Structures are given as C-alpha cells and as structure tokens.
C-alpha positions as CSV (number, residue, x, y, z in Angstrom):
1,X,-14.5,-3.4,6.1
2,X,-15.2,0.3,6.5
3,X,-13.1,3.3,5.4
4,X,-11.4,3.6,8.7
5,X,-10.3,0.0,8.6
6,X,-8.9,0.5,5.1
7,X,-7.0,3.6,6.3
8,X,-5.5,1.6,9.3
9,X,-4.7,-1.3,6.9
10,X,-3.1,1.2,4.5
11,X,-0.9,2.7,7.3
12,X,0.3,-0.8,8.3
13,X,0.7,-1.9,4.7
14,X,2.8,1.3,4.0
15,X,5.0,0.5,7.0
16,X,5.5,-3.1,5.7
17,X,6.3,-1.9,2.2
18,X,8.8,0.6,3.6
19,X,10.4,-2.3,5.6
20,X,10.6,-4.4,2.5
21,X,12.0,-1.6,0.4
22,X,14.2,0.4,2.7
23,X,15.9,3.6,1.6
24,X,15.2,7.3,1.3
25,X,11.9,8.3,-0.2
26,X,11.2,11.7,-1.7
27,X,8.1,12.2,0.4
28,X,9.4,11.0,3.7
29,X,7.2,9.5,6.4
30,X,4.0,11.3,5.3
31,X,4.5,10.4,1.6
32,X,5.1,6.8,2.5
33,X,2.0,6.8,4.7
34,X,-0.2,8.2,1.9
35,X,1.3,5.7,-0.5
36,X,0.4,2.9,1.9
37,X,-3.2,4.1,2.2
38,X,-3.6,4.5,-1.6
39,X,-1.9,1.2,-2.2
40,X,-4.3,-0.6,0.1
41,X,-7.3,0.8,-1.7
42,X,-5.8,0.1,-5.2
43,X,-4.5,-3.3,-4.3
44,X,-7.9,-4.3,-2.9
45,X,-9.7,-3.0,-5.9
46,X,-7.4,-4.7,-8.4
47,X,-7.6,-7.9,-6.5
48,X,-11.4,-7.9,-6.6
49,X,-11.7,-6.6,-10.1
50,X,-9.1,-8.6,-12.1
51,X,-8.2,-11.6,-10.0
52,X,-11.7,-12.5,-8.7
53,X,-10.3,-12.5,-5.2
54,X,-12.9,-10.5,-3.3
55,X,-11.6,-8.7,-0.3
56,X,-13.3,-10.1,2.7
57,X,-14.9,-8.1,5.5
58,X,-12.5,-9.6,8.0
59,X,-9.5,-7.3,8.8
60,X,-7.2,-10.2,9.4
61,X,-7.8,-12.0,6.1
62,X,-4.6,-13.0,4.3
63,X,-5.9,-12.0,0.9
64,X,-6.7,-8.5,2.2
65,X,-3.3,-8.0,3.6
66,X,-1.5,-9.4,0.6
67,X,-3.4,-7.2,-1.8
68,X,-2.8,-4.1,0.4
69,X,0.9,-4.7,0.8
70,X,1.4,-5.5,-2.9
71,X,-0.5,-2.4,-3.9
72,X,1.7,-0.3,-1.5
73,X,4.9,-1.9,-2.9
74,X,3.9,-1.2,-6.5
75,X,3.0,2.4,-5.7
76,X,6.2,2.9,-3.7
77,X,8.4,1.6,-6.5
78,X,6.5,3.8,-9.0
79,X,6.9,6.8,-6.8
80,X,10.6,6.1,-6.4
81,X,11.0,5.8,-10.2
82,X,9.2,9.1,-10.8
83,X,10.5,11.2,-8.0
84,X,13.5,9.2,-6.5
85,X,16.3,11.7,-7.2
86,X,14.7,14.7,-5.6
87,X,16.4,14.2,-2.2
88,X,20.0,13.5,-3.2
C-alpha cells in the first residue's frame, strides 16, 4: 500500500477508534484524525516488526485493519491520559 492508502486507512481507523472510545477528546476532530493516521502507521510497523505479521499490500486485509485500529486505540487512550482534562 502506498502512503495515500495508509492515510485513508488511518482516517477510517481513527473514526473506528473514536466510535469504540466515545467521549470528548482534547484535540477534537482534527486531533482524532491525526491520531488515527499516526496509529495506522505505528500499528502496521509494530505488527510487522514484533509480531511477524507483515502488513499486506491489500487494502482490505484483516491484519492491516486490525493493526491500524489497534494502533489508533492505543494512541487515543494515551492521548486522553496525557491531555484528557484540558477541555473540562
């Protein structure tokens, strides 16, 4: 997959992560979107590096989506822990 595919996947993974973890985020929609994109990249890299689950070239591969959504969830939880009380 190319960089544009990873960005699109990250946008969708960020939306899925936001759906799975509803609530107010300090960064709003733009912050959640950027977290989704970063989570897709990090999740794919970690999956390939440590789990020996190479990310396929196919956009609709379950491993690719799982790693992207998991990476987005981890980053979203971390972001909420670090900056969660800024919008109270």
